[in-house]
N, C-alpha and C positions, 0 to 999 in steps of 0.2 A: 453109156452110163446106166448103172443098175438102179432100179427104182428102190429096192430095199437093200441098199449096200450095208455092209457090216457096220453096226453102230447107229444107223439111221432108223432102222425098224423100231427099236425100243423108243426112240425119241418121237417117232410118228405115232406110235400107239399111246404114248403119254399125252401127246397133244390132243388126240382123239378123245381120250378119257377126260381131259380137262374141259374140252369143248362140250362134251355130253353133260357135264355138270351145270352148264349155263343153259338150262332148258327153260321153256316158257313157264313151267310150273314154278321154278325158282323166281323168275321175274314177277310173276303174278303174286306170289307170296310176299315178295319184297314191296311191291306197289301197294298191296292191301295193307301191309304194316304201316306204310307211310300215310295212307289215306286215313286209317283209323286214328293215327296220331293227330292229324289235322282235325278230324271230327271231334275227338276228345277235347282239343284245345278250343274249338269254335262253338261247340254245343251250348255252353252257358250263355252265349250271345244271341241265340236264336229262341224267340218266344215259342212256347208250346212244343219244344223239341221232344220227340219221342226218345225216352232214355234207352230203349231197346233198338234204336236205329241201327241198321246194318247195311252194308253195301252188297251183301250176298243176294243173288237173285233167287227168289223163292217163288215157284210157280204153283205150289200147292195151296189151294184155298180150302180150309176146313169148314164145312157146312154142317157137320154132324150135330152141333148143338142147337140148330134151328128147327122149329116145328115143321111138320110135313103137311101139305095140302091134301085133304081127303075129299072135300066136296068142290066141285067146279061150278062157278057161276054160269048160268044159262046164256048170258049175253056174249060169252066167248064163242058160242056156237060149237060146231063139230071139232074145230081145232083146239078147243079148250080141254079136250080129253087128255092132251099131252101134258097139261098142267097138273093132273092128278099125280101125286107122289113127289111133286117138286117142293123144295124148301121155301119157307115163307120168311121174307126179310122185310123190315121196314126201311124207310128212306135213309135214316141215319146209319143203320147197319150196312146197307148197300154201299153208301158213300165211304164208310170206314174201310170196307173190304177193297173198294176200288182204289182208294188212296194208298193203302198198304201193299197192294198187289200189283199196282201199275208200274211197269218198267219205265214208261215215259215220265211219270211223276217222279219216280226215284232218280232218274237221270237228271232231271231238272234240279232236284235238291242237291245232287252231287256237283252240278255245275255251279251252284251257289258257293260252294266251298273253293272252287277254282278261282 
């Protein structure tokens, strides 16, 4: 039996082309579309829901707008020198960044919709 008998090769190539269309990228896009539909429908029911909520994972935390530490308190000792040039954030800003950047927190919010 010939593997690529006359007439079977084009059918095999067609099947390969169709199978290649069902990639993980396609399924991810389809799943994201479904999730965004659910989020849009359920968001009005969630108090204090962020209107810009997204399921996209963003790892970049932008600290450019925060002031830079120039003087280091003496009580930090020799290790305090590493704090020079660091960004200064208050507790509210720190928690806000943590909530919006935490993959674990975002996963829990996503589980809420399931």
